[in-house]
C-alpha positions as a Markdown table, in Angstrom:
| # | Residue | x | y | z |
|---|---|---|---|---|
| 1 | Unk | 0.5 | -2.4 | 9.0 |
| 2 | Unk | -2.9 | -4.1 | 9.3 |
| 3 | Unk | -4.1 | -5.9 | 12.4 |
| 4 | Unk | -3.0 | -5.9 | 16.0 |
| 5 | Unk | 0.7 | -5.4 | 16.6 |
| 6 | Unk | 2.7 | -8.1 | 18.4 |
| 7 | Unk | 5.7 | -7.7 | 20.5 |
| 8 | Unk | 8.2 | -10.5 | 21.5 |
| 9 | Unk | 9.0 | -10.2 | 25.2 |
| 10 | Unk | 12.5 | -10.9 | 26.5 |
| 11 | Unk | 13.5 | -10.8 | 30.1 |
| 12 | Unk | 17.1 | -10.4 | 31.5 |
| 13 | Unk | 18.5 | -12.0 | 34.6 |
| 14 | Unk | 21.8 | -12.1 | 36.6 |
| 15 | Unk | 22.9 | -14.9 | 38.9 |
| 16 | Unk | 23.5 | -13.0 | 42.1 |
| 17 | Unk | 20.5 | -10.8 | 41.9 |
| 18 | Unk | 17.0 | -11.7 | 43.3 |
| 19 | Unk | 15.8 | -13.6 | 40.2 |
| 20 | Unk | 12.3 | -14.2 | 41.7 |
| 21 | Unk | 11.5 | -10.6 | 40.6 |
| 22 | Unk | 11.5 | -12.0 | 37.0 |
| 23 | Unk | 8.2 | -13.8 | 37.6 |
| 24 | Unk | 6.4 | -10.6 | 38.7 |
| 25 | Unk | 7.9 | -8.9 | 35.6 |
| 26 | Unk | 6.5 | -11.5 | 33.3 |
| 27 | Unk | 3.0 | -10.9 | 34.7 |
| 28 | Unk | 3.4 | -7.1 | 34.7 |
| 29 | Unk | 4.6 | -6.9 | 31.1 |
| 30 | Unk | 1.9 | -9.2 | 29.7 |
| 31 | Unk | -0.8 | -7.1 | 31.5 |
| 32 | Unk | 0.7 | -3.8 | 30.3 |
| 33 | Unk | 1.0 | -5.0 | 26.6 |
| 34 | Unk | -2.6 | -6.4 | 26.6 |
| 35 | Unk | -4.1 | -3.3 | 28.3 |
| 36 | Unk | -2.4 | -1.1 | 25.6 |
| 37 | Unk | -4.2 | -3.1 | 22.9 |
| 38 | Unk | -1.2 | -5.1 | 21.6 |
| 39 | Unk | -0.4 | -8.8 | 21.4 |
| 40 | Unk | 2.7 | -10.6 | 22.6 |
| 41 | Unk | 4.7 | -13.8 | 22.3 |
| 42 | Unk | 6.9 | -15.0 | 25.2 |
| 43 | Unk | 9.4 | -17.8 | 25.7 |
| 44 | Unk | 8.1 | -20.5 | 28.1 |
| 45 | Unk | 8.9 | -19.9 | 31.8 |
| 46 | Unk | 10.5 | -23.3 | 32.1 |
| 47 | Unk | 12.9 | -22.8 | 29.1 |
| 48 | Unk | 15.4 | -21.2 | 31.4 |
| 49 | Unk | 15.5 | -20.1 | 35.1 |
| 50 | Unk | 12.3 | -18.0 | 35.3 |
| 51 | Unk | 12.1 | -18.0 | 31.5 |
| 52 | Unk | 14.8 | -15.2 | 31.4 |
| 53 | Unk | 18.1 | -14.8 | 29.6 |
| 54 | Unk | 21.3 | -14.8 | 31.8 |
| 55 | Unk | 24.1 | -16.6 | 30.1 |
| 56 | Unk | 25.4 | -16.6 | 26.5 |
| 57 | Unk | 23.9 | -20.1 | 26.0 |
| 58 | Unk | 20.5 | -18.9 | 27.2 |
| 59 | Unk | 20.9 | -15.9 | 24.9 |
| 60 | Unk | 21.5 | -18.2 | 22.0 |
| 61 | Unk | 18.5 | -20.3 | 23.1 |
| 62 | Unk | 16.3 | -17.2 | 23.0 |
| 63 | Unk | 17.7 | -16.2 | 19.6 |
| 64 | Unk | 16.7 | -19.6 | 18.2 |
| 65 | Unk | 13.3 | -19.2 | 19.7 |
| 66 | Unk | 13.0 | -15.7 | 18.2 |
| 67 | Unk | 14.1 | -17.0 | 14.8 |
| 68 | Unk | 11.4 | -19.7 | 14.9 |
| 69 | Unk | 8.8 | -17.0 | 15.3 |
| 70 | Unk | 10.3 | -14.5 | 12.8 |
| 71 | Unk | 7.5 | -12.7 | 10.9 |
| 72 | Unk | 5.1 | -12.9 | 13.8 |
| 73 | Unk | 6.4 | -10.0 | 15.8 |
| 74 | Unk | 6.8 | -6.3 | 15.0 |
| 75 | Unk | 9.3 | -5.4 | 17.8 |
| 76 | Unk | 11.0 | -6.8 | 20.9 |
| 77 | Unk | 10.6 | -5.5 | 24.4 |
| 78 | Unk | 13.7 | -6.3 | 26.5 |
| 79 | Unk | 12.6 | -6.1 | 30.1 |
| 80 | Unk | 15.2 | -5.6 | 32.8 |
| 81 | Unk | 13.6 | -6.2 | 36.2 |
| 82 | Unk | 17.1 | -6.2 | 37.8 |
| 83 | Unk | 20.7 | -5.6 | 36.8 |
| 84 | Unk | 20.9 | -8.1 | 33.9 |
| 85 | Unk | 23.7 | -9.9 | 32.2 |
| 86 | Unk | 24.7 | -7.9 | 29.0 |
| 87 | Unk | 26.4 | -10.8 | 27.3 |
| 88 | Unk | 23.3 | -13.0 | 27.3 |
| 89 | Unk | 21.2 | -10.0 | 26.2 |
| 90 | Unk | 23.5 | -9.3 | 23.2 |
| 91 | Unk | 23.4 | -13.0 | 22.1 |
| 92 | Unk | 19.6 | -13.0 | 22.4 |
| 93 | Unk | 18.9 | -9.9 | 20.4 |
| 94 | Unk | 21.8 | -9.2 | 18.0 |
| 95 | Unk | 19.8 | -10.7 | 15.0 |
| 96 | Unk | 16.3 | -9.6 | 16.1 |
| 97 | Unk | 15.7 | -7.8 | 12.8 |
| 98 | Unk | 13.2 | -5.4 | 14.3 |
| 99 | Unk | 13.3 | -2.5 | 16.7 |
| 100 | Unk | 14.2 | -3.4 | 20.3 |
| 101 | Unk | 12.9 | -1.4 | 23.2 |
| 102 | Unk | 14.9 | -1.4 | 26.4 |
| 103 | Unk | 12.8 | -1.1 | 29.6 |
| 104 | Unk | 14.3 | -1.1 | 33.1 |
| 105 | Unk | 12.4 | -1.3 | 36.4 |
| 106 | Unk | 12.6 | 1.4 | 39.1 |
| 107 | Unk | 13.7 | 0.7 | 42.6 |
| 108 | Unk | 11.4 | 1.6 | 45.5 |
| 109 | Unk | 12.8 | 3.8 | 48.2 |
| 110 | Unk | 11.9 | 1.5 | 51.1 |
| 111 | Unk | 12.9 | -1.7 | 49.3 |
| 112 | Unk | 16.6 | -1.3 | 48.9 |
| 113 | Unk | 17.7 | -4.3 | 50.9 |
| 114 | Unk | 19.5 | -7.1 | 49.1 |
| 115 | Unk | 16.3 | -9.2 | 48.8 |
| 116 | Unk | 14.4 | -6.4 | 46.9 |
| 117 | Unk | 16.8 | -3.9 | 45.3 |
| 118 | Unk | 17.0 | -4.2 | 41.5 |
| 119 | Unk | 19.9 | -1.9 | 40.4 |
| 120 | Unk | 18.3 | -1.9 | 36.9 |
| 121 | Unk | 19.0 | 1.9 | 36.8 |
| 122 | Unk | 22.7 | 1.0 | 36.5 |
| 123 | Unk | 22.3 | -2.2 | 34.6 |
| 124 | Unk | 20.5 | -0.5 | 31.7 |
| 125 | Unk | 23.7 | 1.4 | 30.9 |
| 126 | Unk | 25.6 | -1.9 | 30.9 |
| 127 | Unk | 23.2 | -3.2 | 28.2 |
| 128 | Unk | 23.2 | 0.0 | 26.1 |
| 129 | Unk | 27.0 | 0.1 | 26.1 |
| 130 | Unk | 27.4 | -3.4 | 24.9 |
| 131 | Unk | 24.6 | -3.1 | 22.3 |
| 132 | Unk | 26.5 | -0.1 | 20.9 |
| 133 | Unk | 29.7 | -2.2 | 20.8 |
| 134 | Unk | 27.9 | -5.0 | 19.0 |
| 135 | Unk | 26.1 | -2.4 | 16.8 |
| 136 | Unk | 22.7 | -3.7 | 17.9 |
| 137 | Unk | 20.2 | -0.9 | 17.3 |
| 138 | Unk | 17.9 | -0.2 | 20.2 |
| 139 | Unk | 15.3 | 2.3 | 21.5 |
| 140 | Unk | 15.3 | 4.0 | 24.9 |
| 141 | Unk | 12.8 | 6.5 | 26.1 |
| 142 | Unk | 12.4 | 8.9 | 29.1 |
| 143 | Unk | 12.3 | 8.2 | 32.0 |
| 144 | Unk | 15.4 | 6.1 | 32.4 |
| 145 | Unk | 13.5 | 3.6 | 34.6 |
| 146 | Unk | 9.8 | 3.0 | 34.4 |
| 147 | Unk | 7.3 | 0.5 | 35.8 |
| 148 | Unk | 5.3 | -1.4 | 33.2 |
| 149 | Unk | 2.0 | -0.8 | 34.9 |
| 150 | Unk | 2.3 | 3.0 | 35.0 |
| 151 | Unk | 0.8 | 5.4 | 32.5 |
| 152 | Unk | 4.2 | 6.6 | 31.5 |
| 153 | Unk | 5.1 | 3.1 | 30.2 |
| 154 | Unk | 1.8 | 3.0 | 28.3 |
| 155 | Unk | 2.9 | 6.1 | 26.4 |
| 156 | Unk | 6.4 | 4.6 | 25.9 |
| 157 | Unk | 4.7 | 1.5 | 24.4 |
| 158 | Unk | 2.5 | 3.6 | 22.1 |
| 159 | Unk | 5.6 | 5.5 | 20.9 |
| 160 | Unk | 7.5 | 2.2 | 20.4 |
| 161 | Unk | 4.6 | 0.8 | 18.4 |
| 162 | Unk | 4.8 | 3.9 | 16.1 |
| 163 | Unk | 8.6 | 3.4 | 15.7 |
| 164 | Unk | 8.0 | -0.2 | 14.8 |
| 165 | Unk | 5.4 | 0.7 | 12.2 |
| 166 | Unk | 7.7 | 3.3 | 10.6 |
| 167 | Unk | 10.8 | 1.0 | 10.6 |
| 168 | Unk | 9.1 | -2.1 | 9.4 |
| 169 | Unk | 7.1 | -0.1 | 6.8 |
| 170 | Unk | 10.0 | 1.9 | 5.5 |
| 171 | Unk | 12.9 | -0.6 | 5.3 |
| 172 | Unk | 11.5 | -2.1 | 2.1 |
| 173 | Unk | 8.7 | -0.5 | -0.1 |
| 174 | Unk | 7.9 | 0.5 | -3.6 |
| 175 | Unk | 6.9 | 3.9 | -5.0 |
| 176 | Unk | 5.3 | 4.3 | -8.4 |
| 177 | Unk | 6.5 | 7.3 | -10.4 |
| 178 | Unk | 3.8 | 8.1 | -13.0 |
| 179 | Unk | 5.2 | 10.5 | -15.5 |
| 180 | Unk | 8.5 | 12.3 | -15.8 |
| 181 | Unk | 9.5 | 15.3 | -13.8 |
| 182 | Unk | 8.2 | 18.5 | -15.3 |
| 183 | Unk | 11.3 | 20.2 | -16.9 |
| 184 | Unk | 10.8 | 23.4 | -14.9 |
| 185 | Unk | 10.8 | 21.7 | -11.5 |
| 186 | Unk | 14.4 | 20.7 | -10.8 |
| 187 | Unk | 13.5 | 21.1 | -7.1 |
| 188 | Unk | 12.0 | 17.6 | -7.1 |
| 189 | Unk | 15.0 | 15.7 | -8.6 |
| 190 | Unk | 16.0 | 12.5 | -6.8 |
| 191 | Unk | 18.5 | 9.7 | -7.1 |
| 192 | Unk | 17.0 | 6.2 | -7.6 |
| 193 | Unk | 20.2 | 4.3 | -6.8 |
| 194 | Unk | 20.5 | 6.1 | -3.5 |
| 195 | Unk | 16.9 | 5.3 | -2.6 |
| 196 | Unk | 17.5 | 1.6 | -3.5 |
| 197 | Unk | 20.3 | 1.5 | -1.0 |
| 198 | Unk | 17.7 | 2.3 | 1.6 |
| 199 | Unk | 15.3 | -0.4 | 0.4 |
| 200 | Unk | 13.1 | 2.0 | -1.6 |
| 201 | Unk | 12.3 | 0.8 | -5.1 |
| 202 | Unk | 11.1 | 3.2 | -7.7 |
| 203 | Unk | 8.9 | 1.9 | -10.5 |
| 204 | Unk | 8.4 | 4.3 | -13.4 |
| 205 | Unk | 5.5 | 4.6 | -15.8 |
| 206 | Unk | 5.3 | 6.9 | -18.9 |
| 207 | Unk | 2.5 | 9.3 | -18.6 |
| 208 | Unk | 1.7 | 8.7 | -22.3 |
| 209 | Unk | 0.7 | 5.1 | -21.3 |
| 210 | Unk | -1.7 | 6.4 | -18.8 |
| 211 | Unk | -3.2 | 8.8 | -21.3 |
| 212 | Unk | -3.5 | 6.0 | -23.9 |
| 213 | Unk | -5.3 | 3.7 | -21.4 |
| 214 | Unk | -7.7 | 6.5 | -20.4 |
| 215 | Unk | -8.5 | 7.4 | -24.0 |
| 216 | Unk | -9.1 | 3.7 | -25.0 |
| 217 | Unk | -11.3 | 3.0 | -22.0 |
| 218 | Unk | -15.0 | 2.7 | -22.5 |
| 219 | Unk | -17.3 | 4.8 | -20.4 |
| 220 | Unk | -18.9 | 1.6 | -19.2 |
| 221 | Unk | -15.7 | -0.3 | -18.5 |
| 222 | Unk | -15.6 | -2.7 | -15.6 |
| 223 | Unk | -15.4 | -0.8 | -12.3 |
| 224 | Unk | -16.5 | 2.6 | -13.8 |
| 225 | Unk | -19.9 | 2.7 | -12.1 |
| 226 | Unk | -18.4 | 1.9 | -8.7 |
| 227 | Unk | -15.5 | 4.4 | -9.2 |
| 228 | Unk | -17.9 | 7.2 | -10.2 |
| 229 | Unk | -20.2 | 6.5 | -7.2 |
| 230 | Unk | -17.3 | 6.5 | -4.8 |
| 231 | Unk | -15.8 | 9.7 | -6.1 |
| 232 | Unk | -19.2 | 11.5 | -5.9 |
| 233 | Unk | -19.7 | 10.3 | -2.4 |
| 234 | Unk | -16.1 | 11.2 | -1.4 |
| 235 | Unk | -16.4 | 15.0 | -2.2 |
| 236 | Unk | -18.7 | 17.5 | -3.9 |
| 237 | Unk | -18.7 | 16.9 | -7.7 |
| 238 | Unk | -21.9 | 18.8 | -8.3 |
| 239 | Unk | -20.2 | 21.6 | -10.3 |
| 240 | Unk | -18.1 | 19.3 | -12.5 |
| 241 | Unk | -19.2 | 18.7 | -16.1 |
| 242 | Unk | -20.2 | 15.1 | -16.6 |
| 243 | Unk | -17.5 | 14.1 | -19.1 |
| 244 | Unk | -14.7 | 15.6 | -17.0 |
| 245 | Unk | -16.0 | 13.5 | -14.0 |
| 246 | Unk | -16.0 | 10.4 | -16.2 |
| 247 | Unk | -12.4 | 11.1 | -17.3 |
| 248 | Unk | -11.3 | 11.6 | -13.7 |
| 249 | Unk | -12.8 | 8.2 | -12.8 |
| 250 | Unk | -11.0 | 6.6 | -15.7 |
| 251 | Unk | -7.6 | 8.0 | -14.5 |
| 252 | Unk | -8.4 | 6.7 | -11.0 |
| 253 | Unk | -9.0 | 3.2 | -12.4 |
| 254 | Unk | -5.7 | 3.3 | -14.3 |
| 255 | Unk | -3.8 | 4.4 | -11.2 |
| 256 | Unk | -5.6 | 1.7 | -9.2 |
| 257 | Unk | -4.4 | -0.8 | -11.8 |
| 258 | Unk | -0.8 | 0.3 | -11.5 |
| 259 | Unk | -1.0 | 0.1 | -7.7 |
| 260 | Unk | -2.4 | -3.5 | -7.7 |
| 261 | Unk | -0.3 | -4.9 | -10.6 |
| 262 | Unk | 3.0 | -3.5 | -9.3 |
| 263 | Unk | 2.3 | -3.8 | -5.6 |
| 264 | Unk | 2.9 | -0.1 | -5.1 |
| 265 | Unk | 2.9 | 1.3 | -1.5 |
| 266 | Unk | 2.9 | 4.9 | -2.7 |
| 267 | Unk | 2.6 | 6.9 | -5.9 |
| 268 | Unk | 3.8 | 10.3 | -7.2 |
| 269 | Unk | 2.1 | 11.8 | -10.3 |
| 270 | Unk | 3.0 | 14.2 | -13.0 |
| 271 | Unk | -0.1 | 16.3 | -12.5 |
| 272 | Unk | 0.4 | 19.2 | -15.0 |
| 273 | Unk | 0.1 | 20.4 | -17.6 |
| 274 | Unk | -0.2 | 17.3 | -19.9 |
| 275 | Unk | -3.4 | 16.0 | -18.2 |
| 276 | Unk | -5.0 | 19.4 | -18.4 |
| 277 | Unk | -4.0 | 20.0 | -22.1 |
| 278 | Unk | -4.9 | 16.5 | -23.3 |
| 279 | Unk | -7.5 | 15.1 | -20.9 |
| 280 | Unk | -9.0 | 18.4 | -19.7 |
| 281 | Unk | -8.8 | 17.5 | -16.1 |
| 282 | Unk | -6.6 | 18.2 | -13.1 |
| 283 | Unk | -6.0 | 15.0 | -10.9 |
| 284 | Unk | -5.8 | 16.6 | -7.5 |
| 285 | Unk | -9.0 | 15.1 | -6.2 |
| 286 | Unk | -7.7 | 11.6 | -7.1 |
| 287 | Unk | -4.6 | 12.1 | -5.0 |
| 288 | Unk | -6.8 | 13.4 | -2.2 |
| 289 | Unk | -8.9 | 10.2 | -2.3 |
| 290 | Unk | -5.8 | 7.9 | -2.5 |
| 291 | Unk | -4.3 | 9.6 | 0.6 |
| 292 | Unk | -7.7 | 9.3 | 2.4 |
| 293 | Unk | -7.9 | 5.6 | 1.9 |
| 294 | Unk | -4.3 | 5.1 | 3.1 |
| 295 | Unk | -2.3 | 5.0 | -0.2 |
| 296 | Unk | 0.3 | 7.8 | 0.0 |
| 297 | Unk | 0.1 | 10.0 | -3.1 |
| 298 | Unk | 2.1 | 13.1 | -3.9 |
| 299 | Unk | 1.9 | 15.5 | -6.8 |
| 300 | Unk | 4.4 | 17.1 | -9.2 |
| 301 | Unk | 6.6 | 14.0 | -9.2 |
| 302 | Unk | 7.7 | 14.9 | -5.7 |
| 303 | Unk | 8.8 | 11.5 | -4.8 |
| 304 | Unk | 10.8 | 12.6 | -1.8 |
| 305 | Unk | 7.7 | 14.1 | -0.2 |
| 306 | Unk | 6.0 | 10.8 | -0.7 |
| 307 | Unk | 8.7 | 9.1 | 1.3 |
| 308 | Unk | 8.2 | 11.6 | 4.2 |
| 309 | Unk | 4.4 | 11.2 | 3.9 |
| 310 | Unk | 4.7 | 7.4 | 4.1 |
| 311 | Unk | 6.8 | 7.7 | 7.3 |
| 312 | Unk | 4.3 | 10.0 | 8.9 |
| 313 | Unk | 1.3 | 7.9 | 7.8 |
| 314 | Unk | 2.9 | 4.9 | 9.4 |
| 315 | Unk | 3.6 | 6.7 | 12.6 |
| 316 | Unk | 0.2 | 8.3 | 13.0 |
| 317 | Unk | -2.0 | 5.7 | 11.2 |
| 318 | Unk | -3.6 | 8.7 | 9.5 |
| 319 | Unk | -3.1 | 10.4 | 6.1 |
| 320 | Unk | -0.3 | 12.9 | 5.5 |
| 321 | Unk | -0.2 | 15.7 | 2.9 |
| 322 | Unk | 2.4 | 17.4 | 0.7 |
| 323 | Unk | 2.0 | 21.2 | 0.7 |
| 324 | Unk | 3.8 | 24.3 | -0.5 |
| 325 | Unk | 5.5 | 26.8 | 1.9 |
| 326 | Unk | 3.2 | 29.3 | 0.2 |
| 327 | Unk | 2.4 | 32.6 | 1.9 |
| 328 | Unk | 3.2 | 34.7 | 4.9 |
| 329 | Unk | 0.2 | 35.2 | 7.3 |
| 330 | Unk | 0.2 | 38.9 | 7.8 |
| 331 | Unk | 3.0 | 40.1 | 10.1 |
| 332 | Unk | 3.2 | 37.0 | 12.3 |
| 333 | Unk | 6.6 | 35.6 | 11.6 |
| 334 | Unk | 5.8 | 32.3 | 13.1 |
| 335 | Unk | 2.8 | 31.6 | 10.9 |
| 336 | Unk | 2.7 | 30.5 | 7.3 |
| 337 | Unk | -0.1 | 29.5 | 4.9 |
| 338 | Unk | 0.6 | 25.9 | 3.7 |
| 339 | Unk | -1.2 | 25.1 | 0.4 |
| 340 | Unk | -1.7 | 22.8 | -2.5 |
| 341 | Unk | -4.3 | 22.7 | -5.3 |
| 342 | Unk | -6.3 | 19.9 | -3.7 |
| 343 | Unk | -4.5 | 16.6 | -3.0 |
| 344 | Unk | -5.1 | 16.8 | 0.8 |
| 345 | Unk | -7.1 | 13.9 | 2.3 |
| 346 | Unk | -10.6 | 14.7 | 3.5 |
| 347 | Unk | -9.6 | 13.4 | 7.0 |
| 348 | Unk | -7.2 | 16.3 | 7.3 |
| 349 | Unk | -9.7 | 18.9 | 6.2 |
| 350 | Unk | -12.3 | 20.9 | 8.2 |
| 351 | Unk | -15.1 | 19.7 | 6.0 |
| 352 | Unk | -15.9 | 17.9 | 2.7 |
| 353 | Unk | -14.2 | 19.5 | -0.2 |
| 354 | Unk | -15.6 | 20.9 | -3.4 |
| 355 | Unk | -14.2 | 19.9 | -6.8 |
| 356 | Unk | -13.5 | 23.0 | -8.9 |
| 357 | Unk | -11.7 | 24.1 | -12.0 |
| 358 | Unk | -8.0 | 24.9 | -11.4 |
| 359 | Unk | -7.8 | 28.7 | -11.6 |
| 360 | Unk | -4.3 | 28.8 | -13.0 |
| 361 | Unk | -5.3 | 26.7 | -16.0 |
| 362 | Unk | -8.7 | 28.3 | -16.4 |
| 363 | Unk | -7.1 | 31.7 | -16.8 |
| 364 | Unk | -5.6 | 30.8 | -20.2 |
| 365 | Unk | -7.4 | 27.6 | -21.2 |
| 366 | Unk | -10.9 | 27.6 | -19.8 |
| 367 | Unk | -12.4 | 24.1 | -19.2 |
| 368 | Unk | -9.0 | 22.4 | -18.9 |
| 369 | Unk | -8.5 | 22.1 | -15.2 |
| 370 | Unk | -11.4 | 20.3 | -13.5 |
| 371 | Unk | -10.3 | 18.4 | -10.5 |
| 372 | Unk | -9.1 | 20.6 | -7.6 |
| 373 | Unk | -10.6 | 19.5 | -4.3 |
| 374 | Unk | -10.9 | 22.9 | -2.6 |
| 375 | Unk | -11.3 | 23.3 | 1.1 |
| 376 | Unk | -9.5 | 24.2 | 4.3 |
| 377 | Unk | -7.1 | 22.2 | 6.5 |
| 378 | Unk | -8.4 | 21.4 | 10.0 |
| 379 | Unk | -6.7 | 22.5 | 13.3 |
| 380 | Unk | -4.4 | 19.9 | 14.9 |
| 381 | Unk | -1.0 | 19.3 | 16.3 |
| 382 | Unk | 1.3 | 18.9 | 13.3 |
| 383 | Unk | 4.6 | 17.3 | 12.4 |
| 384 | Unk | 6.3 | 18.4 | 9.2 |
| 385 | Unk | 9.2 | 16.6 | 7.4 |
| 386 | Unk | 10.8 | 16.2 | 4.0 |
| 387 | Unk | 14.0 | 14.7 | 2.5 |
| 388 | Unk | 16.5 | 14.9 | -0.3 |
| 389 | Unk | 19.0 | 12.6 | -1.9 |
| 390 | Unk | 22.5 | 13.9 | -1.9 |
| 391 | Unk | 25.9 | 12.2 | -2.3 |
| 392 | Unk | 24.5 | 8.8 | -1.9 |
| 393 | Unk | 22.6 | 9.7 | 1.3 |
| 394 | Unk | 18.9 | 10.1 | 2.2 |
| 395 | Unk | 18.8 | 13.3 | 4.2 |
| 396 | Unk | 15.7 | 14.0 | 6.4 |
| 397 | Unk | 14.5 | 16.8 | 8.6 |
| 398 | Unk | 11.6 | 16.6 | 11.0 |
| 399 | Unk | 10.0 | 19.3 | 13.2 |
| 400 | Unk | 6.7 | 20.2 | 14.8 |
| 401 | Unk | 4.1 | 22.9 | 14.9 |
| 402 | Unk | 0.4 | 23.1 | 14.7 |
| 403 | Unk | -2.3 | 23.8 | 12.1 |
| 404 | Unk | -4.3 | 26.6 | 13.7 |
| 405 | Unk | -7.6 | 26.7 | 11.9 |
| 406 | Unk | -7.1 | 30.5 | 11.4 |
| 407 | Unk | -9.2 | 31.9 | 8.6 |
| 408 | Unk | -7.9 | 32.0 | 5.1 |
| 409 | Unk | -10.0 | 34.3 | 2.8 |
| 410 | Unk | -12.5 | 32.8 | 0.6 |
| 411 | Unk | -10.8 | 33.9 | -2.6 |
| 412 | Unk | -7.8 | 31.8 | -1.8 |
| 413 | Unk | -8.2 | 28.8 | -4.1 |
| 414 | Unk | -7.2 | 25.2 | -3.5 |
| 415 | Unk | -6.7 | 23.6 | -0.1 |
| 416 | Unk | -4.8 | 25.5 | 2.4 |
| 417 | Unk | -4.4 | 26.2 | 6.1 |
| 418 | Unk | -2.4 | 28.3 | 8.6 |
| 419 | Unk | 0.5 | 26.6 | 10.4 |
| 420 | Unk | 2.1 | 28.1 | 13.5 |
| 421 | Unk | 5.7 | 26.9 | 13.9 |
| 422 | Unk | 8.0 | 28.2 | 16.8 |
| 423 | Unk | 11.1 | 30.0 | 15.5 |
| 424 | Unk | 9.8 | 29.6 | 12.0 |
| 425 | Unk | 12.1 | 32.1 | 10.3 |
| 426 | Unk | 15.3 | 30.4 | 11.5 |
| 427 | Unk | 13.9 | 27.0 | 10.5 |
| 428 | Unk | 13.2 | 28.4 | 7.0 |
| 429 | Unk | 16.8 | 29.7 | 6.8 |
| 430 | Unk | 18.1 | 26.2 | 7.6 |
| 431 | Unk | 15.8 | 24.6 | 5.1 |
| 432 | Unk | 16.9 | 27.0 | 2.4 |
| 433 | Unk | 20.6 | 26.6 | 3.1 |
| 434 | Unk | 20.2 | 22.9 | 3.3 |
| 435 | Unk | 18.8 | 22.6 | -0.2 |
| 436 | Unk | 15.3 | 21.4 | 0.7 |
| 437 | Unk | 12.4 | 22.0 | -1.6 |
| 438 | Unk | 9.5 | 24.4 | -1.5 |
| 439 | Unk | 7.3 | 21.5 | -0.4 |
| 440 | Unk | 6.9 | 20.0 | 3.1 |
| 441 | Unk | 4.9 | 17.0 | 4.1 |
| 442 | Unk | 2.6 | 17.3 | 7.2 |
| 443 | Unk | 0.9 | 14.8 | 9.4 |
| 444 | Unk | -1.4 | 14.9 | 12.4 |
| 445 | Unk | 0.1 | 14.6 | 15.8 |
| 446 | Unk | 3.5 | 15.1 | 17.5 |
| 447 | Unk | 5.7 | 12.6 | 15.8 |
| 448 | Unk | 9.1 | 14.2 | 15.8 |
| 449 | Unk | 10.7 | 12.0 | 18.5 |
| 450 | Unk | 9.2 | 8.8 | 17.0 |
| 451 | Unk | 10.4 | 9.7 | 13.4 |
| 452 | Unk | 13.9 | 10.8 | 14.6 |
| 453 | Unk | 14.2 | 7.5 | 16.4 |
| 454 | Unk | 13.1 | 5.4 | 13.4 |
| 455 | Unk | 15.2 | 7.4 | 10.9 |
| 456 | Unk | 18.4 | 7.7 | 13.0 |
| 457 | Unk | 18.5 | 4.5 | 15.0 |
| 458 | Unk | 17.2 | 1.9 | 12.5 |
| 459 | Unk | 16.9 | 3.2 | 8.9 |
| 460 | Unk | 20.2 | 4.9 | 8.6 |
| 461 | Unk | 18.9 | 8.2 | 7.2 |
| 462 | Unk | 21.0 | 11.3 | 7.8 |
| 463 | Unk | 18.9 | 13.4 | 10.1 |
| 464 | Unk | 19.3 | 17.2 | 9.9 |
| 465 | Unk | 18.4 | 19.3 | 12.9 |
| 466 | Unk | 16.5 | 22.5 | 12.1 |
| 467 | Unk | 15.5 | 23.4 | 15.6 |
C-alpha cells in the first residue's frame, strides 16, 4: 500500500461521565498518530457534544460521515477516554469496512474522584461484548488500557497499521499462475474456487504461450536494453553466457507484460524443467528480482506460498521468500537449513548474489540451467507461514524463529540459510500431520501476532496453532 496510511478517528462518550475528557483525548490522539508517521481524518468537534459518539443517532451520524470518506482511510481507531456508550459505538462502526482498533485510557491512581475517573477499563469490555454480538470485527492489543502518548501505544499503532495493510491488501487480489503444476509435485495443489471465496482471483497462463513469446521476441525488442542493464546491476551475471542472459531478460519482459496487462499482485511460475529444456535457462534470478522490487513471486507453481508471502510482505513492507525445509544442521534439533535454488530477494541476502548454472540440470544436461541466484540468507528475526486449501477453507499456520547467519558450506548450491526455531521438532510433526507442504514462506521481523490478528479476526482464514 503506497503512501502514508490514514486512520479515521472515532471517540466515544457517555452522558453521566466527565465528557470534558474527550477534548484532551482528541488532541492526544492527533498528536500520537502524527508522531507515529501516519495521517488521520476526524469528525468535526461541533458535530456532536465534544465531537464524540454517545447515542444511536450520533452513531448513525458518524457512520454517514465515515461513508462519505470511504476509500480515504485504512483503519479506524475507536478511542475510549471514558466508559462509553456501546450502542452508539456499534451504530458508528458496524459498516466501517476496515479494521477497527479499540483503545481505552488508563485511570490515574490519584485521580479517581468523580470529576476525573474514567472507568474505561471496564467500559472496553462493554464495547467488545456488543461488537461480538453485532459481529463487528475489532482489534485489541495488550495492555488492556494505554495512554495514546506513551511508547506502548506507539507500538500498538505500528502493529495496527500492519494489520490494516495485510487485511486491506489480502481481501481482494489477483495471482498469476504461469504454467501448470509439474506432475510430480502434488504437494502444491490448490483449489481455485476456495480461494475465490476469500477474494483471491487466480489468472492462469499456459507456459507454451510464454515460450512462444520469448522465441518470437527480437534481441533488440523495446525494453530489452533496459531490462538487461537492470538485471546485470541487480546481481552478478559475469559468468553467464551472453545468449542465456538475453533469454532471461526476454522472459522477464514477458512476465512484466502479464503483470501489467492483467493487474497481477503476485505470480507463481512453473520453473522446471520446460524452461531449462527448451529455453536453456532457469528463471530463479527473475523471481528474486521480482520479489526484491515488491512483486511477490513463488516458484514451482506453489501458489499457496505466494499467498503467505504476500501477507508477510504487506505486514513487514519488505520482501518475503519461499524456501524448502531442506536439511538438518548437524545435531541441533532446533536448527534447519532453509533453501531454494535462487528466488530469494537480494534484500534478504547477506550480499549480492551470483548467477550460476543450476547444478541439478547441469549434471545431465550441461548448459541448460543458467539462472540460479546463489548466495546466503542474512541474519534477522524471522516469521514463517504457509497455507493450504481443504474442504472449502483456506488454512494457515504462522510461527516465529530467527535466521542465524550460521555458516553453510561453500559447496552448498543455491540460496540458503540456517533458521533456529524453538521446539522445531514438535512444530514439524504438526506440519506433517496437518498436510502442509515441504515449503515454507519466511519474512523479516516478528509478525506472528499481526498475521494471526489479520487472518483470524478479519479475513476468515482457519488458523492452525503449531506452537
